[in-house]
C-alpha positions as CSV (number, residue, x, y, z in Angstrom):
1,X,-1.8,9.1,-11.7
2,X,-1.0,5.4,-12.4
3,X,-1.5,2.7,-9.9
4,X,2.2,2.3,-9.2
5,X,2.6,6.0,-8.6
6,X,-0.4,5.9,-6.2
7,X,1.1,2.9,-4.4
8,X,4.4,4.7,-4.1
9,X,2.6,7.7,-2.6
10,X,0.8,5.5,-0.1
11,X,4.1,3.9,0.9
12,X,5.7,7.3,1.3
13,X,2.9,8.4,3.5
14,X,3.3,5.3,5.7
15,X,7.0,5.9,6.0
16,X,6.5,9.6,7.0
17,X,3.8,8.6,9.6
18,X,6.2,6.0,11.0
19,X,8.9,8.6,11.4
20,X,6.5,10.8,13.4
21,X,5.4,8.0,15.5
22,X,9.0,7.0,16.3
23,X,9.9,10.6,17.2
24,X,7.9,10.4,20.3
25,X,6.7,14.0,19.8
26,X,3.0,13.2,19.4
27,X,0.5,13.2,22.2
28,X,-1.0,9.8,22.9
29,X,-4.2,10.8,21.2
30,X,-2.5,12.1,18.2
31,X,-0.5,8.9,18.0
32,X,-3.6,6.7,18.3
33,X,-5.2,8.8,15.5
34,X,-2.2,8.3,13.4
35,X,-2.1,4.6,13.9
36,X,-5.7,4.4,12.8
37,X,-4.9,6.5,9.7
38,X,-1.9,4.2,8.9
39,X,-4.2,1.2,9.1
40,X,-6.6,2.8,6.6
41,X,-3.6,3.7,4.3
42,X,-2.2,0.2,4.6
43,X,-5.6,-1.2,3.5
44,X,-5.6,1.0,0.5
45,X,-2.1,0.0,-0.4
46,X,-2.9,-3.7,-0.1
47,X,-5.9,-3.2,-2.3
48,X,-3.8,-1.3,-4.9
49,X,-1.2,-4.0,-4.8
50,X,-3.7,-6.7,-5.3
51,X,-5.2,-4.8,-8.3
52,X,-1.7,-4.4,-9.8
53,X,-1.1,-8.1,-9.3
54,X,-4.5,-9.1,-11.0
55,X,-3.9,-6.7,-13.9
56,X,-0.4,-8.2,-14.7
57,X,-1.6,-11.7,-14.1
58,X,0.8,-14.7,-14.5
59,X,2.2,-15.2,-17.9
60,X,1.4,-18.7,-19.3
61,X,4.3,-21.2,-19.2
62,X,6.1,-21.6,-22.5
63,X,4.1,-23.9,-24.8
64,X,0.9,-23.5,-22.8
65,X,-2.2,-22.1,-24.5
66,X,-4.9,-20.2,-22.7
67,X,-8.2,-22.1,-22.2
68,X,-11.2,-20.5,-23.8
């Protein structure tokens, strides 16, 4: 699974959890557990996004060479 696919999966998981939380059907304990799980998933998504950003890196401006 590519990093982008993994990030998409994490986002989808967060969206599903948000829908469940908004429904109001969860007990307070289940909702608290889900919020904690969402925080962990959001941390994973942030790390994945940071890794993707570092892999791509900024392209040098036209006419600029990379320093050795």
